[in-house]
N, C-alpha and C positions, 0 to 999 in steps of 0.2 A: 527442857522444852524442845519438841521437835521443830525443825525449821519450817517456815511457812511454805505452802505449796505454790509453785509458780503457775502461771497460766498454762504453760505447756504440760506440766505434770498433771494439773487438774483435768486438762482435755484428754490426756492418755488414760487417766483413771475413768473418766466419763465414758469414753469409747469402749473400754474394757467392760464396764457395767452394761452397756448396750449389747455387747456380744453375748454376755451371760457368764456366770462364774466358771472358771476353768476352761473356757473356750478359746483356743489359740486364734490369733488373727490370720486371716488369709491375705497373702501378699497381693498388692495391686500391681498388675503387670501392664506392659505397654498396650496390649490388646484391649484390656479393660479401660485404660485411660483414653484410648482413641474412641471407644464407644461412648464413654462418659462425655468427652468433648463434643461428640456429635449430637448430644441431647443435654445441653447445659442447664436447661430449665427443670430437669427432674431432680428434685431435692431427695426423693426416696433413694435413688441410686447413689447420689453423692454421699449421703450419710452412711448407707450400708457399705459402700466401698471404702469410705474413710475410716469406718470402724473395723474393717477387716472381716465383715460377716460373709460367710460362705453362702452365696445366693442360691446355689444349686440345692444345697441341703435345706435351706429355708423354703424354697419352692416345693420340695417334697413334703415338708412338714405342713405346708399350707394346703396340700392336696392338689397342687397344680405343677406336677413334675415337668421339667423341660428337657428336651433332647439336645439342647444347646451344648456345643463343645465338640472336640475331635474324638474320633473313635480310638480305641486302644491300638488297633492295627495301624491307623494313620500315624499315631505317636511313635510307634516302634519303627515304622518305615522312615519317618522323619529323623529319628535319632541315628539310625544306621547310615542314612545319607550324610548327615552332618559329620559323623565320625569319619566317613570316607573323605569328605572335603578337607578335613582338618588333619588328616594323618601326615606323618613325616614332618611334624612341626609346622603344619599349615602351608606346605610348599605349593600345593595346587591352588589354594585360596589366594595366596600372595601373588602367584603368577597371574591369576584372573584380575586382581586389583591393578597390577602393573599394566596389563594388556588393555583393560577397559577404561581405566581412570587416569593413569600416570605413566604413559609409555615413554615420556622423556626422561624419567628418573632412571637411576642405575638398576639393573635387574636384581630382584631380591634373592641373591645367592644364599646368604646366611642371615636369617632374621632372628631377633631376640623374642623369646616367649616368656615373659616374666611370670613368676608364681603369684597368683592373686588370692590365695587362700588366707582367710582370717576368721575370727570368731564373730558371728552375727552379721546382719546386714550393714550395720554402722561400721564395723571393722572392715568388711569387704569394700565398702564405699571409700573409706579412707585409704585403703591399700591401692585401689584402682586409681584414685586421684594422684597418689604418689608415683605410681607406675607411669601414668600419662605425663606427669611433669618430668620425670627422669628420661622418658623416651623422647620427649620434645627437645630436651636439652642436648641429647646425644645426636646432633645433626649428622646426616649422611648415612644413617642406617634405617632399616625397616624394623618395625616392632609389631607383633601380633598379640593383642589382648584377647584371650579366649574366655568368653563369658564373664566380662567385667561387671561390676555392680556400680550403678550410678543412681543418683537421687534427684528427684524433681518435686518441688513443693506444689501441691494441688489442694486448693481450697483451704490453705492454712495447715495442711497436714503433709508430711513427707511421704513420697511413694518411691520405693526402691525398685529399680528396673534392671533387667539383665539381658542386654542384646547378645546375639549369637557371637559377634566379634566386633572389635574396633581395631583398625589398622592405623598406625602412625607412620606417615611417609617420611622419606629422607629429608624433606624440607620442613618437617615438624608439623605438617597439617594432619588432620584426623578424618577418617572415613568410617562410617557405619556399614557393617556387612550383615545382611539378613539372608538366612539360608532356609529355603522352603522345599518341600518334597513334591509340589505340583510341577508338571513338566513344562518345558519350553519347546513348543512344536514349531519347527522352521524358524527359530529365533524369536518367537512371540509366545506369551503365556496368556491365560485367561485374564481379560481386563479387570474383572471384578476382584479376582484374587490378587492381581498386581496392585490394584487400588488399595485393598486392605493392608497389604504389606507396606505400601508407601505411607499410609496413615500411621501404622505402627512404627515405622522407621523415623517418621517426623518427630515422634515423641522422644526417641533416643537423641536425635539431633538437638532438640531443645535442651535436654538435660546436659549434653556435652557442651553446648554453648555456655551454660551457666558455669561449668567447671573451667572452661577456657577463659572466661571473663575474669576469673580470680588469678590468672597468671599474667606476668609482665615480662615480655610482651605477650599478648593473647594470641595463641595459635589459631589458624583458620580451621573451622569445621566445614567440611565439604557439604554443599547442598545436594550433591548427587551421591546417592548410596548405591552399594553394589548388591544386586539381588542375584543369588546363586540358586539354580534349580537343576534338576536332571534334564539332560539333552534328549529330546524326542522321547522314544520309548525305552531308552537305556537308563543305566544308573551312573552315567558319566556326567560330571558337573559342567555346566556352562553358566554364563553370567550376562547380566545386562545392567547398564547404569540407569538408574531411575532418579529423575529430578523431583525432589520433594519440597521445593520452595512453596508451592501453593498449599500443600497439606500442612506444612510447618506454620504458615501464616494463619490458616484457619484454626489449627489446633491451639496456637498461642492465644488467639482472640477468644476462642470458646472457653478455654481453661480460665482465662481472666474473668469471664462472666460468671463462673461458678460461685454460688453462695458459699461463704466460708463454713466449713464443717462445724466450727464452734458455734456459729449463729444458729444453725439448724438444730444442733444438740440442745442449746439453751431454750429453744422454743418448744421442745418436746415436753409432754406431761411427765411429772415425776413418776418413776417406777417403770417407764417403758423399757422393754427388753426384747431382743430379737433371738433369744435362745431357742433352738428347735425342740428343746426338751419341754417347752411350755405347752399347755393345752391349746388345741387348734383355735378356739374362740379368742383366747387371750393373745395368741400370736397374731391372729388376723387383725385384732384391734390395734396392736402395736404397729403393724405395718401400715394400716390405714391412717394412723396418726401423722404420717409423713406424706405431704402432697407428692403425687406422681405426675409425670407428663408423658403419657403413653402415646406411641405412634406405631403404625405397622412395621416400621423399620426396626423397632425394638426386638422383633421376633428373631432377627439374625444376630443380635448383639447382647441380649440380656436374659439371664436365667429366669427372671421373674416376669417375663413378657406375657406368658399365658394367664397368670394371676391378674396382672394389670389390665390385660385385654378384656377378661371376663367382667371386671369391675367397671371398665369404661363402657362396655356394652350395656350392662345393667343400668348404669346411670344415663344412658343415651347420649354420651359425650361425643361430640363431632370429631374429637381427636382420633377416635377409632377408624375414621375414614381417611386419615392421612394428614400430614402437616400442610400440604398445599391447600387442601379443602378447608382446614381449620383457618389458615391465613386469609382465604377468600371470604370467609363468613364473618370476619370481624368480631363484633360483640355477641354474636349468636353462638352460644356454647353447647347447646343440646339439640338433638334432632327434633324434639318437640318444639323448641323455639323456632327452628328453621321452617317447619311445616306451618306453624301458626303465622309466621311472617309471610310465607308464600300465599296463604289463604286470605291475607289482609286482616287477620284477627289481632295482630300485635306488631310492634316494630315501628320505627320512625320511617316514613316513606322517603325522607331526604337521605337516609342511609343508603349508600350505593349497593351494599349487599342486599338490603331489603328490597330496593327497587329492582335489582336484577332477579331476585327470586320471584317477585310478583309478575314481572314480565315473562319469565320462564313458565310460570303457572298459566298465564293467559295464552301463550303460544301452544302449550300442551292441550289446553281446553279446546282451542281452535282446531288443532290437528285431530283430536279425537272426534270433535263434532263433524268435521269434514269426512272422516272415515265412516261415521255412522249413517251419513246421508246416502 
């Protein structure tokens, strides 16, 4: 008799069924996690990311292709710059860490660069945890972990993350290093891009804190990460320390609010599958079976944004106007409800949103009447 399935095994099988037969899972990276944390009410994204569904391929199959993502040129340029920063055993990268974050420590003349290769993400995660523990115990030396693999539980499902680098200082503390190909001009970079990098790095900090908590004594994970970028219009690396305490706190709070993937999967109708090989009508019905929480900000963070925007507009949902508008309107969820409330046809006049809409409609009517006279 085969052993009974555990809850974890049953969930993995259920998520594999949702992806479709033979469809490999797409890894959930820190960029996707940061975007998911920014919209924790979207069950659609939570289940698709938890199941490892390729949302770009899914959007194409739904007839709403997205231009979301980096170009091949940007990826190639980024990889070339990262290789330059890490050459010679990461000597330049470690020099920047020492200069910007830990000038009081001994200069990183010779640093250890452990081999982190292993089979599968679970193996790489275990190898990274071992390397971190060994580097922390070897006090007085610098250690560079190149593309370590760390795990973070998200909505009851593990997400495997791969930061560009993690540096272990001589005092045993840990620092996240994020390498980007956008430039720093006169010591400053595009605030929007720096903010996105900070949110991404905050996810790595959270995952490292979980690893550190399992060690005794627990090493310190720096809340300042090192952002490495090209200097001005050259290909020379420069760096800036970025404090991610705010992003870390927000991300932790938002990830905690996510509905568990198991609960979302259990609520789906039997037979729901997100395989792009399905007919468009069946695939659309499967996607619509999961509630979405669309907002215009999704256009910069989710491959399904165009599909969800079209559905929101068709339904007249006020979420298509932005989260701030949605919050101001309270229980009025559609544009039709808003217009009816403004005209006095529906809505509780004691509701502040309804009262504000009616007052705005009166002022508009007065203004138009004055203009016509």
